[in-house]
C-alpha positions in Angstrom: -8.4 -13.9 -49.2 -12.0 -13.1 -49.6 -12.8 -13.7 -53.3 -13.5 -9.9 -54.5 -15.8 -9.8 -57.4 -15.2 -8.3 -61.0 -18.5 -8.9 -62.0 -20.5 -7.1 -58.9 -21.0 -3.9 -61.1 -24.2 -6.2 -62.3 -25.5 -6.5 -58.8 -25.2 -2.5 -57.1 -27.4 -3.6 -54.3 -28.0 -0.3 -52.2 -27.7 -0.3 -48.6 -30.8 0.2 -47.4 -32.2 2.6 -45.4 -31.8 2.6 -41.4 -36.1 1.9 -41.3 -37.7 0.0 -38.7 -38.0 -3.6 -39.8 -40.6 -6.2 -38.4 -39.2 -9.8 -37.7 -40.8 -12.7 -37.1 -39.3 -14.9 -34.0 -40.4 -18.2 -35.3 -38.4 -20.9 -33.9 -37.5 -23.3 -36.8 -35.3 -25.6 -34.9 -33.6 -26.0 -31.3 -30.9 -27.6 -30.1 -30.6 -26.2 -26.7 -34.0 -26.2 -24.4 -35.6 -22.6 -23.9 -37.2 -22.4 -20.4 -37.5 -20.2 -17.7 -36.1 -21.7 -14.3 -35.8 -20.4 -10.9 -32.2 -19.3 -9.9 -29.9 -21.2 -7.7 -26.8 -21.0 -5.7 -23.1 -21.9 -6.9 -24.0 -19.8 -10.2 -20.9 -17.1 -11.3 -22.8 -13.5 -12.0 -21.1 -11.7 -14.9 -22.8 -8.7 -16.6 -21.6 -9.7 -20.0 -20.4 -12.9 -21.6 -19.4 -13.5 -25.2 -19.6 -17.0 -26.3 -17.2 -17.5 -29.0 -13.1 -16.0 -29.3 -13.0 -15.8 -32.8 -12.5 -12.3 -34.5 -16.4 -11.2 -33.7 -16.0 -12.4 -30.3 -12.3 -10.9 -29.6 -13.2 -7.6 -31.4 -16.3 -7.4 -29.6 -15.0 -7.8 -26.1 -12.2 -5.3 -27.1 -14.8 -2.6 -28.2 -16.6 -2.6 -25.0 -13.3 -2.7 -23.4 -12.2 0.3 -24.4 -16.0 1.8 -23.6 -14.9 1.2 -19.9 -17.4 -2.5 -20.3 -15.7 -5.6 -19.0 -16.6 -9.2 -20.7 -16.4 -12.4 -20.2 -15.4 -14.4 -23.1 -16.0 -18.3 -23.2 -14.2 -20.4 -25.7 -14.5 -24.0 -26.2 -11.1 -24.4 -27.8 -8.5 -24.9 -25.6 -6.7 -22.1 -26.8 -7.5 -19.4 -29.7 -8.0 -21.0 -33.0 -5.0 -20.2 -34.4 -5.3 -22.5 -37.8 -6.6 -21.6 -40.8 -5.2 -18.8 -43.9 -6.0 -15.2 -44.2 -8.9 -13.0 -44.8 -9.1 -10.1 -46.8 -9.9 -6.5 -45.0 -10.9 -3.5 -46.9 -10.6 0.0 -45.6 -13.9 -0.7 -43.4 -12.2 -3.7 -41.7 -8.9 -0.9 -41.3 -11.0 2.3 -39.4 -12.3 -0.6 -37.5 -9.3 -1.9 -36.1 -7.8 1.9 -36.2 -10.9 2.4 -33.7 -10.4 -0.2 -31.1 -6.5 0.3 -31.0 -5.0 -2.5 -33.2 -4.6 -1.0 -37.2 -1.4 0.4 -36.8 0.2 -3.3 -35.4 -1.4 -5.0 -37.8 0.1 -2.7 -40.9 3.4 -3.3 -40.1 2.9 -6.8 -41.0 1.4 -7.2 -43.6 1.7 -5.9 -47.4 -1.0 -3.0 -48.9 -2.2 -4.6 -51.8 -1.9 -1.7 -54.9 -4.7 -3.5 -57.4 -6.0 -6.9 -58.9 -5.2 -8.4 -62.2 -8.0 -10.7 -63.9 -6.8 -13.5 -66.3 -8.8 -16.4 -67.9 -7.3 -20.1 -67.4 -5.3 -20.1 -70.5 -3.1 -17.1 -68.8 -4.4 -14.1 -70.9 -4.8 -11.0 -68.7 -8.5 -9.8 -69.2 -8.7 -6.6 -67.1 -6.5 -4.8 -64.5 -7.2 -2.1 -61.3 -5.5 0.2 -59.2 -7.2 0.6 -56.0 -6.2 4.1 -55.4 -7.0 5.2 -59.0 -10.6 4.1 -58.1 -10.8 5.4 -54.3 -7.8 7.1 -53.0 -9.1 6.5 -49.4 -9.2 2.4 -50.3 -7.0 0.2 -48.4 -6.5 -3.6 -48.9 -4.3 -6.1 -47.3 -4.7 -10.0 -46.4 -4.0 -10.4 -43.1 -3.4 -14.0 -41.2 -6.5 -15.0 -39.0 -3.8 -16.3 -36.1 -2.0 -12.7 -36.0 -5.4 -10.6 -36.2 -6.8 -13.0 -33.5 -3.4 -12.7 -31.1 -3.5 -9.0 -31.9 -7.1 -9.0 -30.4 -6.7 -11.2 -27.5 -3.8 -9.2 -26.3 -5.4 -6.0 -25.7 -7.9 -7.6 -23.8 -7.3 -7.4 -20.2 -5.5 -10.8 -18.3 -8.4 -13.5 -17.9 -10.7 -12.4 -20.0 -11.0 -15.2 -22.4 -11.6 -18.7 -20.5 -10.5 -21.5 -22.9 -12.5 -25.2 -22.6 -15.5 -23.4 -21.8 -18.1 -25.0 -24.1 -21.7 -23.9 -23.7 -23.5 -26.7 -23.6 -27.4 -25.2 -22.2 -28.9 -22.5 -22.2 -31.8 -21.3 -20.2 -33.4 -18.0 -19.1 -34.3 -17.6 -15.3 -37.3 -15.7 -13.9 -34.8 -12.3 -13.7 -34.9 -12.0 -17.7 -31.5 -13.0 -17.1 -29.6 -16.2 -18.6 -28.1 -18.9 -17.4 -25.4 -21.0 -19.1 -24.2 -24.4 -18.3 -20.5 -25.3 -19.6 -19.5 -29.0 -20.5 -17.8 -29.5 -17.2 -20.7 -28.3 -15.0 -19.6 -24.6 -14.7 -23.1 -22.4 -14.7 -23.0 -19.0 -15.1 -25.6 -15.8 -15.1 -25.4 -13.2 -17.4 -27.5 -10.3 -17.7 -26.1 -10.1 -21.3 -25.0 -13.1 -23.7 -23.5 -12.2 -27.0 -23.2 -15.2 -29.3 -20.4 -14.6 -31.6 -20.0 -18.7 -32.2 -19.4 -19.1 -35.6 -21.4 -20.0 -38.6 -22.7 -23.1 -36.8 -23.5 -21.0 -33.8 -25.8 -22.6 -31.2 -26.8 -19.7 -29.7 -28.2 -18.9 -32.6 -30.0 -22.2 -33.4 -31.4 -21.7 -29.8 -32.7 -18.4 -30.8 -35.0 -20.2 -33.9 -31.9 -19.6 -37.0 -31.9 -22.0 -39.9 -29.1 -23.6 -40.4 -26.7 -21.5 -43.4 -27.6 -23.2 -46.6 -25.1 -24.7 -48.7 -24.3 -22.7 -51.9 -23.3 -25.4 -54.8 -19.6 -24.8 -54.7 -16.8 -25.2 -52.2 -13.0 -23.7 -52.0 -9.8 -24.8 -51.1 -7.2 -22.2 -49.5 -3.8 -22.3 -48.4 -0.8 -19.9 -47.4 2.6 -20.6 -49.5 5.6 -19.7 -47.7 8.7 -18.9 -49.4 11.7 -18.2 -46.6 13.8 -16.3 -49.1 10.9 -13.8 -50.0 7.9 -14.6 -52.3 8.4 -13.1 -55.7 4.9 -11.3 -56.6 3.6 -8.0 -57.0 1.2 -6.6 -54.1 -1.8 -7.3 -56.2 -4.7 -9.7 -56.2 -4.5 -12.2 -58.9 -7.8 -13.6 -60.1 -8.1 -16.5 -62.8 -11.6 -17.6 -64.0 -11.9 -20.6 -65.6 -15.7 -22.2 -66.2 -17.3 -23.5 -63.2 -14.0 -23.0 -61.6 -11.7 -20.0 -60.9 -8.8 -19.2 -58.1 -7.1 -16.5 -57.1 -3.9 -15.9 -55.0 -2.4 -12.5 -53.0 1.0 -11.7 -51.3 0.5 -11.5 -47.5 3.7 -10.4 -46.3 7.2 -11.1 -47.2 7.3 -14.5 -47.6 3.6 -15.8 -47.6 1.2 -15.9 -50.3 -2.6 -16.9 -49.8 -4.5 -18.4 -52.6 -8.0 -20.2 -53.2 -9.7 -22.6 -55.8 -13.3 -22.0 -55.9 -15.2 -25.4 -58.1 -18.7 -26.2 -58.3 -19.7 -29.1 -56.6 -23.4 -30.7 -55.9 -22.7 -30.8 -52.1 -20.8 -30.3 -49.6 -19.0 -33.3 -50.1 -17.3 -35.9 -47.1 -15.1 -33.6 -44.8 -11.1 -34.9 -45.6 -8.7 -34.1 -43.2 -5.8 -35.6 -45.0 -3.7 -32.7 -45.9 -2.0 -34.4 -48.8 -5.1 -35.7 -50.3 -6.5 -32.0 -50.1 -3.8 -30.6 -52.0 -3.9 -33.6 -54.8 -7.3 -32.5 -55.1 -6.4 -28.7 -55.6 -3.6 -29.6 -57.7 -5.4 -31.6 -60.3 -8.5 -29.4 -60.4 -6.1 -26.4 -62.3 -3.3 -28.7 -63.3 -3.5 -27.2 -66.9 -3.8 -23.1 -65.7 -1.1 -20.9 -65.3 2.4 -22.4 -63.7 2.2 -19.6 -61.0 -0.3 -20.9 -59.2 0.7 -24.3 -59.2 4.0 -23.3 -57.9 2.6 -21.9 -54.9 0.5 -24.6 -53.8 3.2 -26.7 -54.4 5.4 -24.4 -51.4 2.4 -24.7 -49.2 2.8 -26.0 -45.6 0.3 -29.2 -45.5 -0.8 -27.7 -42.6 -2.5 -24.5 -43.9 -4.6 -26.8 -46.6 -8.2 -26.5 -45.8 -11.3 -27.3 -48.1 -14.2 -26.0 -47.0 -17.8 -26.1 -48.4 -19.6 -22.1 -48.6 -22.7 -21.0 -47.1 -24.9 -18.3 -46.4 -27.6 -17.0 -44.7 -30.1 -14.7 -46.0 -32.0 -12.7 -43.4 -35.7 -12.0 -45.0 -37.7 -9.3 -42.9 -40.4 -11.0 -41.2 -39.6 -14.9 -42.0 -35.9 -14.7 -40.3 -35.7 -14.0 -36.4 -34.1 -10.7 -35.0 -31.0 -10.9 -33.7 -31.8 -10.6 -30.2 -33.9 -12.5 -28.1 -34.3 -10.8 -24.5 -31.1 -10.0 -23.7 -29.1 -12.4 -26.2 -27.9 -11.2 -29.1 -25.9 -12.6 -32.1 -22.9 -11.1 -34.1 -20.8 -12.1 -37.3 -21.1 -15.6 -38.4 -23.5 -16.5 -35.9 -26.0 -14.3 -37.5 -25.1 -13.3 -40.8 -22.8 -15.8 -42.4 -22.1 -14.6 -46.3 -19.8 -16.2 -49.0 -16.3 -14.8 -49.4 -17.3 -13.2 -53.1 -17.0 -9.3 -51.7 -14.3 -9.7 -49.2 -16.6 -8.7 -46.4 -17.5 -11.5 -43.9 -15.0 -10.7 -41.4 -14.9 -6.8 -42.1 -19.0 -6.9 -41.3 -18.0 -8.7 -37.9 -15.7 -5.7 -36.8 -18.5 -3.7 -38.0 -20.7 -5.4 -35.6 -18.5 -5.2 -32.8 -18.3 -1.5 -32.8 -21.7 -0.7 -33.4 -23.2 -3.3 -31.0 -20.8 -2.3 -27.8 -21.7 1.7 -28.4 -25.2 0.4 -28.2 -24.4 -1.5 -24.8 -21.9 0.8 -23.5 -24.6 4.1 -23.5 -27.1 1.9 -21.6 -24.8 0.0 -19.3 -23.5 3.4 -18.2 -27.3 4.3 -17.1 -28.1 1.4 -15.3 -28.6 -2.0 -17.1 -32.5 -2.3 -17.1 -34.3 -4.8 -18.9 -36.1 -2.0 -21.1 -33.0 -0.3 -22.1 -30.6 -3.3 -22.8 -33.3 -4.9 -24.7 -34.0 -1.4 -26.3 -30.5 -1.2 -27.4 -30.0 -4.7 -29.0 -32.9 -4.4 -30.8 -31.5 -0.5 -32.5 -28.0 -3.3 -33.4 -30.8 -4.8 -35.1 -32.2 -2.9 -37.2 -28.8 -0.6 -37.7 -27.2 -3.3 -38.9 -29.7 -5.5 -40.9 -30.0 -2.6 -43.6 -26.1 -3.4 -43.8 -25.5 -6.8 -44.1 -28.4 -8.5 -45.8 -27.9 -6.6 -48.9 -24.3 -7.8 -48.8 -24.9 -11.5 -48.1 -27.3 -11.2 -51.3 -25.5 -9.5 -53.4 -21.9 -11.5 -52.3 -24.2 -15.0 -53.2 -25.1 -13.7 -56.7 -21.8 -12.3 -57.4 -20.8 -16.1 -56.6 -23.4 -17.6 -58.9 -22.2 -15.7 -61.7 -18.5 -16.4 -61.0 -19.7 -19.7 -61.2 -20.6 -19.6 -64.5 -20.2 -23.2 -66.1 -21.7 -22.3 -69.7 -19.0 -22.1 -72.8 -21.0 -19.3 -74.5 -21.5 -17.4 -71.4 -18.1 -17.6 -70.0 -16.6 -16.1 -73.6 -19.0 -13.3 -73.3 -17.8 -12.3 -69.3 -14.3 -12.7 -70.5 -14.6 -11.1 -73.8 -17.0 -8.0 -73.5 -18.3 -7.8 -69.8 -14.5 -7.8 -68.2 -12.5 -5.7 -70.6 -15.4 -3.8 -71.5 -17.7 -3.1 -68.8 -16.7 -3.7 -65.9 -15.9 -0.3 -63.4 -13.9 -1.1 -59.9 -15.4 2.3 -58.2 -19.2 1.0 -57.8 -17.8 -2.5 -56.8 -16.0 -1.6 -53.9 -19.0 1.6 -52.4 -20.0 -0.8 -49.8 -16.7 -0.6 -48.1 -17.5 2.7 -47.2 -17.8 2.9 -43.1 -17.4 5.5 -40.7 -16.0 4.6 -37.2 -14.6 6.9 -34.7 -12.2 5.7 -31.8 -13.6 4.1 -29.2 -12.7 5.1 -25.7 -14.4 5.4 -22.0 -15.2 9.1 -23.1 -17.6 8.2 -25.6 
């Protein structure tokens, strides 16, 4: 679960007005050559190709499907990437899931979280909140990534997702379409390409985006399993230390998600040995409240992960726009953000429905070059005003929560959290209007 901040009242950056923005399309790095070539034979023709079958890719394909637009989804893995743990969805995420028809199915499998409790590392309670007291429409649930992906994929028409389909080369052909060559030599010609290929997106790199930057801390995560039922109330539990914080939240009747964020000067080596990951996580919080240590103890080894946290700030006039011709990026491929506001997945879901509406409007009227590119630019302007402030705020909140100065942490725990923090303003960013998608729209 993403770590919802208790201090983001200090950083109430308002969503920017939806006014035209100026972006520079300067190319910083290229991993895939951009060229203009002549179209050739033996190429599979597609109107819309989505690259990546993660949350953003499947939600985009499903949104398009509900608006009557067929797409082909390319996933480099041999099957859905059902590894990983859990993610938090606030009311904006649930509104999107309702709009694309999977909200009710998912609600039945996951607990609604009633509130949050903040403690110090010695177990002293600093503050508690109830979500409904601050916003009666708020809805918070931790959702297993695997189940969310399966729910999205199962609503797509058969054969929409092609697995073992890694894009090796991208070229723009003389018609303005995009030629994609896969690792196995398959070639596709797409009128529209939607890059949903994650934080290290090759599509984004081809478009000129810089690599996401490491923010100075990493996270351990896991999904504990209680076969006879987990013992916790439906609340988010946070523990704040010095340069170290942790949290846990019930996901379902038998599962509890947990995380530990710790300062580190560099991302460090990639560790795949789950027993080593477990040992390192336990060592970080060995003197913390016993509930957290017990949760780590009952976590299956195959759910342990360690992730360096990164983001990308989309500065106007410096960052490229999210579209180049008829190629566009969505979700983490465009705006990776730290998990401190719990908005990474929610924003990816928002992107999917906004982009689908823009494209469905022009595809129904003829799919001309100008209309498609106008629609993609409109998507970029609308979503930039939403995601850039959230990315910056999430970064700053994380920096504050990772404080390691003893005096500053003492003030945080004795004054700021108990006496100053208000939950309502913290969650204003979860407001998002989203009507149901249907082919009549």
